[in-house]
VEXTIVO-410640 format. One line per 2 residues: their letters; for each residue z, y, x of C-alpha. Coordinates in nm, 3 decimals. Layout:
a	Z Y X ~ ...
//
This chain:
xx	-2.447 1.497 -0.826 ~ -2.314 1.152 -0.915
xx	-2.109 1.250 -1.224 ~ -1.826 0.999 -1.166
xx	-1.666 0.847 -1.474 ~ -1.316 0.739 -1.377
xx	-1.064 0.511 -1.548 ~ -0.724 0.374 -1.445
xx	-0.604 0.013 -1.450 ~ -0.228 -0.054 -1.430
xx	-0.109 -0.416 -1.387 ~ 0.247 -0.446 -1.517
xx	0.521 -0.704 -1.544 ~ 0.870 -0.603 -1.664
xx	0.823 -0.233 -1.587 ~ 1.008 -0.078 -1.883
xx	1.207 0.155 -1.655 ~ 0.902 0.321 -1.503
xx	0.586 0.260 -1.707 ~ 0.617 0.573 -1.923
xx	0.667 0.794 -1.619 ~ 0.360 0.647 -1.454
xx	0.147 0.714 -1.761 ~ 0.292 1.065 -1.805
xx	0.194 1.151 -1.446 ~ -0.163 1.035 -1.510
xx	-0.183 1.252 -1.822 ~ -0.044 1.549 -1.631
xx	-0.310 1.496 -1.364 ~ -0.586 1.527 -1.626
xx	-0.663 1.169 -1.726 ~ -0.729 1.114 -2.096
xx	-0.536 0.846 -2.286 ~ -0.850 0.642 -2.372
xx	-0.925 0.616 -1.996 ~ -0.591 0.456 -1.907
xx	-0.562 0.077 -1.933 ~ -0.240 -0.125 -1.895
xx	-0.249 -0.501 -1.838 ~ 0.082 -0.654 -1.943
xx	0.138 -0.991 -1.776 ~ 0.351 -1.126 -2.062
xx	0.653 -0.909 -1.978 ~ 0.988 -1.020 -2.117
xx	1.110 -0.663 -2.163 ~ 0.974 -0.361 -2.354
xx	0.693 -0.277 -2.109 ~ 0.410 -0.333 -2.359
xx	0.592 -0.156 -2.643 ~ 0.663 0.153 -2.435
xx	0.310 0.165 -2.297 ~ 0.155 0.142 -2.646
xx	0.386 0.419 -2.761 ~ 0.214 0.657 -2.516
xx	-0.122 0.599 -2.685 ~ -0.304 0.433 -2.395
xx	-0.492 0.102 -2.403 ~ -0.265 -0.202 -2.360
xx	-0.367 -0.566 -2.324 ~ -0.106 -0.843 -2.310
xx	-0.263 -1.144 -2.145 ~ -0.276 -1.470 -2.339
xx	-0.209 -1.679 -2.030 ~ 0.040 -1.557 -1.771
xx	-0.129 -1.465 -1.446 ~ 0.183 -1.460 -1.233
xx	0.048 -1.208 -0.982 ~ -0.106 -0.864 -0.962
xx	-0.455 -0.990 -0.870 ~ -0.480 -1.205 -1.183
xx	-0.365 -0.914 -1.399 ~ -0.638 -0.695 -1.247
xx	-0.902 -0.961 -1.309 ~ -0.790 -1.008 -1.669
xx	-0.796 -0.634 -1.731 ~ -1.142 -0.579 -1.582
xx	-1.284 -0.864 -1.790 ~ -1.106 -0.784 -2.117
xx	-1.176 -0.410 -2.122 ~ -1.529 -0.444 -1.970
xx	-1.468 -0.126 -1.773 ~ -1.799 -0.152 -1.584
xx	-1.989 -0.080 -1.906 ~ -1.827 0.260 -1.953
xx	-1.714 0.383 -1.612 ~ -1.845 0.422 -1.259
xx	-1.505 0.404 -1.086 ~ -1.168 0.242 -1.145
xx	-0.835 0.356 -1.000 ~ -0.582 0.085 -0.926
xx	-0.224 0.208 -0.947 ~ 0.110 0.030 -0.957
xx	0.341 0.069 -1.256 ~ 0.619 0.208 -1.035
xx	0.403 0.489 -0.895 ~ 0.324 0.840 -1.012
xx	0.014 1.038 -0.919 ~ 0.041 1.399 -0.809
xx	-0.115 1.668 -1.032 ~ -0.425 1.711 -0.812
xx	-0.497 1.336 -0.788 ~ -0.782 1.318 -1.040
xx	-0.955 1.632 -0.911 ~ -0.933 1.509 -0.551
xx	-1.074 1.167 -0.639 ~ -1.348 1.314 -0.861
xx	-1.464 1.555 -0.589 ~ -1.457 1.277 -0.326
xx	-1.659 1.041 -0.547 ~ -1.902 1.317 -0.638
xx	-1.965 1.415 -0.275 ~ -1.970 1.053 -0.150
xx	-2.174 0.865 -0.413 ~ -2.233 0.570 -0.179
xx	-1.864 0.515 -0.100 ~ -1.730 0.183 -0.226
xx	-1.363 0.267 -0.174 ~ -1.180 0.598 -0.192
xx	-0.834 0.566 -0.042 ~ -0.554 0.798 -0.146
xx	-0.229 0.892 0.022 ~ 0.105 0.726 -0.051
xx	0.431 0.921 -0.047 ~ 0.789 0.811 -0.094
xx	0.971 0.914 -0.411 ~ 1.255 1.144 -0.316
xx	1.601 0.996 -0.353 ~ 1.925 0.971 -0.160
xx	1.860 0.605 -0.077 ~ 1.832 0.499 0.286
xx	1.498 0.320 0.248 ~ 1.344 0.623 0.075
xx	1.420 0.838 0.378 ~ 1.289 0.569 0.612
xx	0.965 0.540 0.418 ~ 0.922 0.917 0.427
xx	0.928 0.878 0.806 ~ 0.688 0.581 0.806
xx	0.439 0.731 0.559 ~ 0.432 1.058 0.752
xx	0.352 0.870 1.073 ~ 0.086 0.662 0.898
xx	-0.094 0.937 0.708 ~ -0.038 1.238 0.935
xx	-0.103 1.063 1.267 ~ -0.269 0.724 1.221
xx	-0.489 0.730 0.910 ~ -0.722 1.006 1.027
xx	-0.808 0.810 1.341 ~ -0.855 0.489 1.142
xx	-1.093 0.669 0.907 ~ -1.293 0.824 1.193
xx	-1.346 0.484 1.357 ~ -1.396 0.304 1.021
xx	-1.103 0.068 1.077 ~ -0.874 0.140 0.781
xx	-0.714 -0.206 0.743 ~ -0.568 -0.157 0.397
xx	-0.605 0.094 0.118 ~ -0.280 0.080 -0.073
xx	-0.298 -0.097 -0.407 ~ -0.120 0.196 -0.571
xx	-0.365 0.462 -0.451 ~ -0.717 0.320 -0.440
xx	-1.035 0.394 -0.635 ~ -1.332 0.155 -0.628
xx	-1.692 0.195 -0.737 ~ -1.713 -0.061 -1.015
xx	-2.069 -0.169 -0.934 ~ -1.952 -0.275 -0.588
xx	-1.614 -0.411 -0.700 ~ -1.783 -0.658 -0.935
xx	-1.960 -0.810 -0.633 ~ -1.626 -0.873 -0.460
xx	-1.338 -1.107 -0.541 ~ -0.989 -0.999 -0.638
xx	-0.823 -1.308 -0.496 ~ -0.498 -1.431 -0.656
xx	-0.453 -1.666 -0.361 ~ -0.295 -1.397 -0.145
xx	0.003 -1.161 -0.145 ~ -0.215 -0.872 -0.019
xx	-0.496 -0.826 -0.268 ~ -0.530 -0.462 -0.162
xx	-0.583 -0.553 0.205 ~ -0.817 -0.834 0.103
xx	-1.033 -0.595 -0.100 ~ -1.035 -0.341 0.183
xx	-1.149 -0.605 0.432 ~ -1.416 -0.722 0.188
xx	-1.551 -0.367 0.178 ~ -1.575 -0.377 0.558
xx	-1.747 -0.716 0.542 ~ -2.008 -0.576 0.302
xx	-2.054 -0.273 0.531 ~ -1.940 -0.048 0.250
xx	-1.814 0.305 0.305 ~ -1.442 0.379 0.287
xx	-1.333 0.740 0.251 ~ -0.977 0.865 0.301
xx	-0.885 1.127 0.040 ~ -0.573 1.298 0.169
xx	-0.544 1.520 -0.139 ~ -0.511 1.222 -0.375
xx	-0.136 1.174 -0.346 ~ 0.064 0.899 -0.514
xx	0.444 0.890 -0.517 ~ 0.583 0.538 -0.513
xx	0.928 0.388 -0.541 ~ 1.090 0.222 -0.244
xx	1.349 -0.057 -0.247 ~ 1.700 0.052 -0.335
xx	1.878 -0.178 -0.087 ~ 1.818 -0.326 0.257
xx	1.802 -0.673 0.100 ~ 1.520 -0.566 -0.134
xx	1.352 -0.383 0.153 ~ 1.345 -0.710 0.344
xx	1.195 -0.883 0.039 ~ 0.919 -0.623 0.024
xx	0.826 -0.625 0.392 ~ 0.825 -1.006 0.392
xx	0.565 -0.993 0.115 ~ 0.359 -0.740 0.309
xx	0.377 -0.930 0.637 ~ 0.301 -1.264 0.476
xx	0.003 -1.100 0.312 ~ -0.112 -0.965 0.649
xx	-0.110 -1.311 0.808 ~ -0.283 -1.456 0.504
xx	-0.561 -1.205 0.568 ~ -0.577 -1.301 0.936
xx	-0.640 -1.659 0.826 ~ -0.875 -1.585 0.537
xx	-1.095 -1.343 0.729 ~ -1.080 -1.545 1.054
xx	-0.967 -1.253 1.264 ~ -0.935 -1.459 1.582
xx	-1.240 -1.683 1.527 ~ -1.514 -1.682 1.789
xx	-1.773 -1.521 1.567 ~ -1.952 -1.190 1.567
xx	-1.692 -0.922 1.518 ~ -1.693 -0.596 1.329
xx	-1.466 -0.308 1.441 ~ -1.210 -0.395 1.173
xx	-1.171 -0.748 1.317 ~ -1.091 -0.613 1.661
xx	-0.846 -0.365 1.513 ~ -0.674 -0.635 1.306
xx	-0.643 -0.851 1.618 ~ -0.494 -0.555 1.804
xx	-0.241 -0.495 1.525 ~ -0.136 -0.861 1.530
xx	-0.093 -0.881 1.908 ~ 0.069 -0.539 1.935
xx	0.323 -0.613 1.664 ~ 0.409 -0.957 1.801
xx	0.432 -0.881 2.172 ~ 0.408 -0.507 2.243
xx	0.709 -0.401 2.038 ~ 1.037 -0.244 2.148
xx	1.220 -0.573 2.193 ~ 0.969 -0.740 2.423
xx	0.894 -0.423 2.617 ~ 1.266 -0.382 2.678
xx	1.279 -0.737 2.814 ~ 0.989 -0.660 3.047
xx	1.160 -0.343 3.168 ~ 1.481 -0.534 3.235
xx	1.295 -0.796 3.438 ~ 1.073 -0.575 3.650
xx	1.221 -0.226 3.666 ~ 1.537 -0.061 3.790
xx	1.821 0.048 3.566 ~ 1.719 0.412 3.612
xx	1.365 0.334 3.495 ~ 1.501 0.150 3.194
xx	1.718 0.448 3.098 ~ 1.422 0.686 3.131
xx	1.206 0.454 2.925 ~ 1.463 0.431 2.646
xx	1.508 0.808 2.654 ~ 1.133 0.865 2.622
xx	1.119 0.624 2.329 ~ 1.409 0.802 2.160
xx	1.248 1.145 2.210 ~ 0.921 1.023 2.058
xx	1.112 0.869 1.768 ~ 1.297 1.198 1.711
xx	0.976 1.402 1.731 ~ 0.809 1.197 1.459
xx	1.128 1.225 1.255 ~ 1.123 1.604 1.288
xx	0.758 1.616 1.174 ~ 0.843 1.391 0.877
xx	1.139 1.608 0.780 ~ 0.927 1.925 0.793
xx	0.633 1.777 0.605 ~ 0.842 1.622 0.328
xx	1.120 1.886 0.322 ~ 1.368 1.602 0.352
xx	1.637 1.672 0.609 ~ 1.809 1.340 0.536
xx	1.528 1.184 0.742 ~ 1.679 1.339 1.055
xx	2.034 1.240 0.962 ~ 1.935 0.875 0.912
xx	1.706 0.839 1.215 ~ 1.953 0.624 1.414
xx	1.961 0.371 1.130 ~ 1.579 0.359 1.119
xx	1.575 0.270 1.487 ~ 1.783 -0.041 1.432
xx	1.603 -0.134 1.110 ~ 1.285 -0.157 1.318
xx	1.431 -0.475 1.465 ~ 1.461 -0.614 1.113
xx	1.089 -0.542 1.073 ~ 1.020 -0.729 1.396
xx	1.219 -1.032 1.280 ~ 1.037 -1.029 0.944
xx	0.699 -1.007 1.119 ~ 0.776 -1.304 1.342
xx	0.923 -1.503 1.053 ~ 0.614 -1.445 0.839
xx	0.394 -1.544 1.137 ~ 0.575 -1.878 1.164
xx	0.559 -1.938 0.788 ~ 0.191 -1.855 0.735
xx	0.022 -1.923 1.071 ~ 0.233 -2.201 1.220
xx	0.360 -2.387 0.912 ~ 0.069 -2.285 0.684
xx	0.296 -2.232 0.385 ~ 0.145 -2.117 0.055
xx	0.357 -1.832 -0.080 ~ 0.241 -1.651 -0.396
xx	0.421 -1.453 -0.669 ~ 0.481 -1.100 -0.798
xx	0.789 -1.074 -0.572 ~ 0.891 -0.748 -0.735
xx	1.193 -0.551 -0.623 ~ 1.433 -0.391 -0.870
xx	1.303 -0.075 -1.036 ~ 1.507 0.237 -1.103
xx	1.451 0.567 -1.281 ~ 1.273 0.834 -1.076
xx	1.483 1.128 -0.958 ~ 1.333 1.398 -1.180
x	1.454 1.673 -0.946
//
């Protein structure tokens, strides 16, 4: 028995609309107030005031970090969490844990004492917004279909920064790098590099907000995709060196997303196949898309997923454009892009 001692670290910048709800969800899941730590990156709103009002630990940095990674580093150093705890949960200020989160993480840490990283499951906060329904579709596909296979082959490329728990003894040997937009993917890849164990904990659910508009959705996915390409560069995914399974999987994801997507496959079909074959191919793609949508609707009890499926199909081309644009920016032009890049927050739908 490893007797895990678990704390929570919440980096925050201008999160007055959501910070209390995030803390309330942690308390409801069984965390004690002294075990919750908020790092306020010199917010210009009432984030720090509201967080202190809940009775948890709050540290306002003396020098603005400007990004989530710096806030995490400041918090780990200021609170000296490694002296009191065995594990730290990283969660975003716009996310809320489900009631069984702590129990699921505790049991996973207790039964896997050698695991460096315990990766939870992300869910979309229910709302009437288009992107919320789309994310319900995407998260269902990722966690119901993809994540289990990734875990079995030890190729989980990223443990979401809003649903990850690290063993502190191992985390202190790694680097939370502020020089990237994807500190969560960077940490996950570092675990792979160190040959550490990563366990997927499906019962540790975290509900996160999604962008309210298509414009903000584009801002978010641009940050994610830029972060992905930054990781390809930093970890030398395509270098001619000895490869681990995660390197091959990252290379596959890059090539598949750039060249084996709907747009390019449609071009290939148009060039080499008959019109009848093209129609059958499009029909098969649509049926598969609808099938995943039906599974997502059933799993999440959200029937708006089915109603909005046609819009998701066309938004996938926006994703493709963003992926190519980020590739040009980071890989071709070698631009350095760093910042919080937060999207607008809104109150959770309490229903």
